[in-house]
N, C-alpha and C positions, 0 to 999 in steps of 0.2 A: 306212806301218809305224816303229811304232816298238819299236826294238833294246830289249832287256830281259833282266837276269839277275836270279836272286832266291838272297839271301844269307840262310839260316837255319839254326840249329843244329840243329834239331826235325825233325825226316821229316815229321810228320805237318804241321807247318807249312806247308812245303815243297810237299807234293801239295796244298794250300786252292791254293796260290799259281798250279802248274803245272794245275789245275781250273779256276779261276776265270778264268785269262787265257786259255784254251781257246775261251772263251764268249763273248770280244770280239775281234773280226777286226782292229785294227788294233794291238791286245800280239803281237808277234812273241818269246815268252819263248823266249832262245835256248841257256839252260845253267841250273842252279839249283847252287847251291854251300852245305856244310855247315860250311865251313872259310875264314875269312878270306883266310889265305895263299895257295888256290888261286885264290880270285875276283881277288885281286891278279895273280896270275901273266895269269890269260885275260885281264885288262882291258889288259893291256901289249900285246896284238897283237891285239885284238877289243873296240873303242871302241863303247860302247853307249849309246844314248837315255836311258836309265829303268834304275834298279835298286830291286828290292823289300828292304829291308833290315830284319833284325831288329836290334835295341839290343841286347840281354842275350846277346852273343855270351861262350864262355868265355875268348878268348885277348887277344880287342883287342874293345871295344866299337863296335857300328855305328857311334854317333859318331866315333869317334876312329878308325874304317877308312874313312867316308867323306871325312873331311878330311885323309886320308892318300893317296888316288888324286890322278893328276895330271889329268885331265879335267872336264870340267864336265858330268857326266851328271844329271839329273834323281833325285831321290829321293824314293820313298815309306816313310817310317819302318813298322814296324807291331813292336808290342809288347805285350806283357802290362801295364806298368805307365804309368798314366798319369801319372805323375809326371815323366816323361823329354817329354811335350810342348812343354814351352816351350824346351827344350832342342834339339828336332827345328829348331822351328819357326824360334831363331835360326843354323841352319845353310841358311835358305833350303829348307826341305823344302817338295817340291809340296803333300804332304799328309801327313797321321798317322792310321794308322789301329791303333785298339783290339783288339784281341784279347779276345773272338772276335767276326769282324767277318763280316756277312752279306755276300755277293754285289753286294746294290744298293750297298750301302757302299765294297766294292774299286770297281765301274763308275763310282761317282760319281769317285772318288781320281784312276783310268784317265781319265777324262774331263779332268778337269784338266790330266793330263800331255798328253796331247792338243792342250788346250787353248793350253798355254805351248809345246809343242813347234811348233803351227803359227805361232806368234809367231815364234820364234826363227826358222824356216826355211819361210818362205812360200811355196805352188807357184809354179813359173813363170813362170804365168800373171798371179801377181801382182809381178812383179819388174821388170816391164817395160808400157811402151806402146806399142802400138800406131797408127799414123799408115797413111793414104794420100797420098801425095805424087810427082809427078813420074809418074804412071802404075804407081808402084810400093807395094808394101807393106812400112813399114820397121817394125823393131821395135828399141827404144832401152828403155836398163838406167833406170829410176828414177834410180838411183845416179847416170849420165853426166850429167843433165839440171840444166845449170848454173842456168837462169831461162826463163820464157818469154813472148815481148814481143806486144803486142797489135796487129796493123796492119789496119784498117779490118776487110774481113771475112777475114783474113788473121792467121796466127799465126805466127811467128818462134821455132820452138825450138832456142837455142843448147844446142851438147852440148859435152859435154869432150873435145877430143881429135879434134875434126871439124867439119866445115863449119856451119853453122844450115841447119835443114830449115826449108822454109815450106809449110804446109799452110793448107786451105783450111776454117775450123774456126772456133768463134766461142769466147769465154773461157770460157760457159757449159756448151758440148759439154766443152770441157777438163775444167774441172774435176770434170766428175763421171766421167771416165775416169782421173783422177789418184788415189791414197789420201789420205784426207783429213787424217790424222793425217800426212802426210809433206808436204805442200803447201798454201802457201794464196794467195788473191790481196790483193794489198797496194796496189794500183793500179788503174784502170780498164783500164789495158794492162800488169799486170804480174800473172805468178804465180812464186811463187821457192820452192824445196824450204827446209824448217828447218833442215838441217843444212847447208846454204850457207851461212847467215849468221855474217859474220865479225866485226860490230859494229852496232850502230844508235845514231846520233847526229844528230841536230836533225831529227827526221823522212825520214834517208836511210839506206836500206840500204847498208853494204858488203858486196858478193860477186862471188867469182872476178875480182876485179880491176875490177867496174863499181860505180857507184851508182844504187842504186834508190831512188825516193821512194815516201811511203806518201801514198796519197791519204786525205784529210781524211774520206771516208766509209767506211775503212779500216780508220783509226787505231784505234777503240776496239776492236775485232775483232782487230787484229794484236798489241794490249798486252794483251788478254787472254790469247790463245793462246801467244804468247810468254812470259808468265811462268810458265804451268803446264810 
């Protein structure tokens, strides 16, 4: 669920947001506000994931309000004035709804928020590697993997602050389990996480106190991904 509030000084606009939000199962509209001061007080003790925010507010513009709040909630601006769109996107708004908008357009904006929310907060199943070793099922956080080393028919998973774990698995099978955007194979015997790379020099990657060679057949794909 995406925890949400709505802020608009026009009651009819708030009623539309309430009605449309109720039709989307992943939107939890917790409260609505017509004054920025009330919304700010609520947010001090009730963090949310998303704010539906009118730009033309009487005491403070929605743009100024969004910049004044301390947490990093997503925002979908809603206004009757198209000229504010550029300002909204300059604040990294998730979307911009031009009043009056249809439910289909609202749903499109909500889906954008859902995609970004899942990107920032992946489900637990997407944060861990599950492997069998020593007759047990092991759960390893992706963030704790230093690198993975191939040893014939086995793999040695080097883990931060823990003993390496040896599993019977091929490199190909392991790559299928790991998130492609976070890990890359750089050698016939090594898979590494991008975030662990400290530097690259003369086809040698330094990470976690180790030097990992870049195989000639993996050099081009690594260079392309590393630049990205």
